[in-house]
C-alpha positions as CSV (number, residue, x, y, z in Angstrom):
1,R,131.8,48.9,124.9
2,R,129.8,45.8,123.8
3,A,133.1,43.6,123.9
4,I,133.8,44.8,127.5
5,E,130.1,43.9,128.5
6,L,130.3,40.4,127.0
7,A,133.6,39.8,128.8
8,R,132.4,41.0,132.1
9,D,129.1,39.1,132.0
10,G,131.1,35.9,131.4
11,A,129.8,35.3,127.9
12,I,133.5,34.1,126.9
13,G,134.4,32.6,130.3
14,K,137.6,33.6,131.9
15,I,139.9,35.8,129.9
16,I,143.0,33.9,128.9
17,S,144.7,36.1,126.2
18,F,144.3,39.6,124.8
19,N,145.6,40.7,121.3
20,A,145.3,44.2,120.1
21,T,146.7,46.3,117.2
22,N,146.9,50.1,117.0
23,I,148.5,50.4,113.7
24,T,148.4,53.6,111.5
25,L,150.1,55.7,109.1
26,S,152.7,58.1,110.6
27,P,151.2,61.4,112.0
28,V,154.5,63.1,111.8
29,W,153.6,65.0,108.6
30,A,150.4,66.3,110.2
31,F,151.9,66.8,113.7
32,P,155.4,67.5,113.3
33,W,156.2,67.6,117.1
34,Q,155.6,63.8,117.1
35,G,158.7,63.5,115.1
36,V,160.9,65.3,117.8
37,P,162.0,62.9,120.7
38,E,162.3,66.0,123.0
39,K,158.5,66.8,122.3
40,S,157.1,63.4,121.8
41,Y,159.0,61.6,124.7
42,G,160.3,64.5,126.7
43,T,163.9,64.0,126.2
44,R,166.4,62.6,123.8
45,V,167.1,58.7,124.6
46,P,168.7,56.3,122.2
47,I,166.4,53.3,121.7
48,K,169.3,51.0,122.1
49,E,173.0,50.7,122.0
50,G,174.2,51.1,118.5
51,D,170.9,52.3,117.1
52,A,170.8,55.7,115.8
53,R,167.0,56.3,116.7
54,F,165.4,57.6,119.8
55,R,162.5,56.8,121.9
56,G,159.3,58.8,121.2
57,G,157.8,57.3,117.9
58,A,155.0,54.8,117.3
59,L,155.0,53.5,120.9
60,C,154.4,57.0,122.5
61,D,151.5,57.7,119.9
62,H,149.8,54.7,120.7
63,P,149.0,54.2,124.6
64,H,145.4,53.3,123.8
65,I,145.8,49.5,123.7
66,F,147.8,49.6,126.9
67,D,145.0,51.5,128.6
68,M,142.4,49.1,127.1
69,I,144.0,45.9,128.4
70,R,144.1,47.2,131.8
71,H,140.5,48.5,131.6
72,M,139.2,45.2,129.9
73,T,140.9,42.8,132.4
74,G,140.9,44.9,135.5
75,S,144.5,43.9,136.1
76,E,147.9,45.4,135.9
77,F,151.0,44.5,133.8
78,D,153.4,41.8,135.3
79,S,156.0,41.3,132.7
80,L,156.6,42.1,129.1
81,Y,159.2,41.7,126.3
82,A,159.3,44.2,123.2
83,E,161.3,44.1,120.1
84,V,161.6,47.0,117.6
85,A,161.8,46.5,113.8
86,P,164.1,48.4,111.2
87,N,162.1,51.6,110.3
88,I,160.0,51.5,107.0
89,R,160.6,55.4,107.0
90,P,164.4,55.8,107.2
91,D,164.2,59.6,107.6
92,L,162.5,59.3,111.0
93,V,164.7,59.7,114.1
94,E,162.4,57.4,116.2
95,E,160.9,53.9,115.9
96,D,158.0,53.4,113.7
97,M,157.4,49.6,114.2
98,L,157.5,47.3,117.3
99,S,155.8,44.5,118.9
100,V,155.1,43.7,122.6
101,I,154.0,40.3,124.3
102,G,153.7,39.6,127.9
103,R,151.4,38.7,130.8
104,M,149.0,40.5,133.2
105,K,149.1,39.9,137.0
106,D,145.9,38.0,136.6
107,G,147.6,35.6,134.1
108,T,146.2,37.1,131.0
109,V,148.7,36.8,128.2
110,F,148.9,39.5,125.5
111,S,150.2,40.5,122.2
112,L,150.2,44.3,121.3
113,D,151.2,46.0,118.1
114,P,151.4,49.9,118.4
115,S,153.1,50.4,115.1
116,W,153.1,53.0,112.3
117,S,152.9,50.2,109.8
118,K,150.4,51.9,107.4
119,M,152.2,54.0,104.7
120,E,151.2,57.5,103.9
121,E,151.6,60.1,101.0
122,R,153.0,63.2,102.5
123,L,150.5,65.5,101.1
124,S,150.9,69.2,102.2
125,V,147.4,69.2,103.6
126,P,146.3,65.8,105.1
127,G,143.2,64.5,103.6
128,P,141.6,61.7,101.5
129,G,144.6,60.2,99.6
130,W,147.0,60.5,102.5
131,E,146.9,56.8,103.1
132,V,148.4,54.4,100.6
133,F,146.5,51.5,101.8
134,P,142.8,52.5,102.1
135,K,142.6,52.3,105.9
136,R,144.8,54.7,107.8
137,M,144.0,53.2,111.2
138,E,143.3,49.8,112.6
139,V,142.5,49.4,116.2
140,N,141.4,45.7,116.6
141,I,141.0,43.9,119.8
142,T,140.5,40.1,120.2
143,L,139.6,38.6,123.7
144,N,140.0,34.9,124.1
145,G,138.3,33.2,127.0
146,D,138.0,29.7,128.0
147,N,134.4,29.6,126.6
148,G,134.7,31.7,123.4
149,T,136.2,34.8,121.7
150,V,135.1,38.3,121.1
151,M,136.7,40.4,118.3
152,A,136.1,44.0,117.9
153,D,137.1,46.6,115.2
154,C,137.4,49.8,117.5
155,F,138.2,52.3,114.8
156,G,136.5,51.4,111.6
157,P,136.6,53.8,108.7
158,N,133.1,54.7,107.5
159,V,133.2,56.6,104.2
160,Y,134.9,55.2,101.2
161,H,135.2,56.6,97.6
162,S,137.2,56.3,94.5
163,G,138.8,59.0,92.5
164,C,140.7,62.0,93.5
165,P,143.3,62.7,94.6
166,N,145.7,60.4,92.6
167,D,142.7,58.4,91.0
168,R,142.7,55.7,93.6
169,Y,140.4,54.2,96.1
170,T,140.5,56.3,99.4
171,V,138.7,56.6,102.7
172,Q,137.4,59.5,104.5
173,Y,137.2,59.2,108.2
174,T,134.4,60.9,110.3
175,Y,135.2,61.0,114.1
176,F,131.8,61.9,115.4
177,D,131.1,58.6,117.3
178,E,134.5,58.7,119.1
179,W,134.3,62.5,120.0
180,V,130.7,62.3,121.0
181,G,131.5,59.6,123.4
182,L,134.4,61.6,124.9
183,I,132.2,64.7,125.2
184,D,129.4,62.7,126.9
185,E,131.9,61.4,129.5
186,F,133.2,65.0,130.0
187,V,129.6,66.4,130.6
188,D,128.8,63.5,132.9
189,N,131.8,64.0,135.0
190,I,131.1,67.6,135.5
191,R,127.4,67.1,136.2
192,H,127.9,64.3,138.7
193,H,131.2,65.3,140.2
194,K,133.1,62.3,138.8
195,T,136.7,61.6,137.8
196,P,137.3,60.6,134.2
197,L,137.7,56.9,133.5
198,I,141.2,57.4,132.3
199,N,143.0,60.2,134.2
200,L,146.6,61.0,134.9
201,R,146.8,59.0,138.2
202,W,145.3,56.0,136.7
203,H,147.4,56.4,133.5
204,R,150.7,56.2,135.2
205,E,150.9,52.5,135.2
206,T,150.2,52.6,131.3
207,V,153.3,55.1,131.1
208,R,155.2,52.8,133.3
209,A,154.6,49.9,131.0
210,M,155.5,51.8,127.9
211,N,158.8,52.8,129.5
212,A,159.3,49.1,130.4
213,C,158.9,48.3,126.6
214,Y,161.7,50.7,125.7
215,E,163.8,49.1,128.6
216,S,163.2,45.7,127.1
217,I,164.0,47.0,123.6
218,A,167.2,48.5,124.9
219,T,168.4,45.4,126.9
220,G,166.9,42.6,124.8
221,R,165.5,41.1,127.8
222,A,162.0,40.7,129.3
223,V,161.1,43.2,132.1
224,T,159.0,42.6,135.3
225,L,157.2,45.4,136.5
């Protein structure tokens, strides 16, 4: 929220570029449906010719940074190019790592990383120790303007500890700040008869951009929206 305020108040000047990561461990082991293309993407579509994987993995799990660049710039996607990497989890039938670059209609260039590039230990009950690297989620945003830069860690972990399980340094997340914000917006919308900031009608352009990412991966070319 503070980064948005600084950008909109002109503290960094005109936004020139936007970089964001939404990188996590794979939630497939906690939410098995996310590993099923028919459930995560809606149908079984090969990610590209000659590739045994299907759409519906990390990209479908991480629409948030696509929403955020639209929200922060007030602009829509103009063109983008995406590439998929070899999976670091060979047993998944969907993609787990990819990268996206492109340009918004207002000229802002961007780089987005919506990957499952944090490794996990597949505990029967997810909890502390699930992450191999002691940070299971990194949502970082960098706004570069012609007069400065703002960097934000949007999903920092807040409880660290060492020891069990597995006698290693681990981190426990508490999601109160995020969920309280969502609840506050929900209540405010009802009381004042407002539409949620991110709603299905607004979100359609994000879905369109994400499908364009898959089209770019399949064709090997940039896609204009």
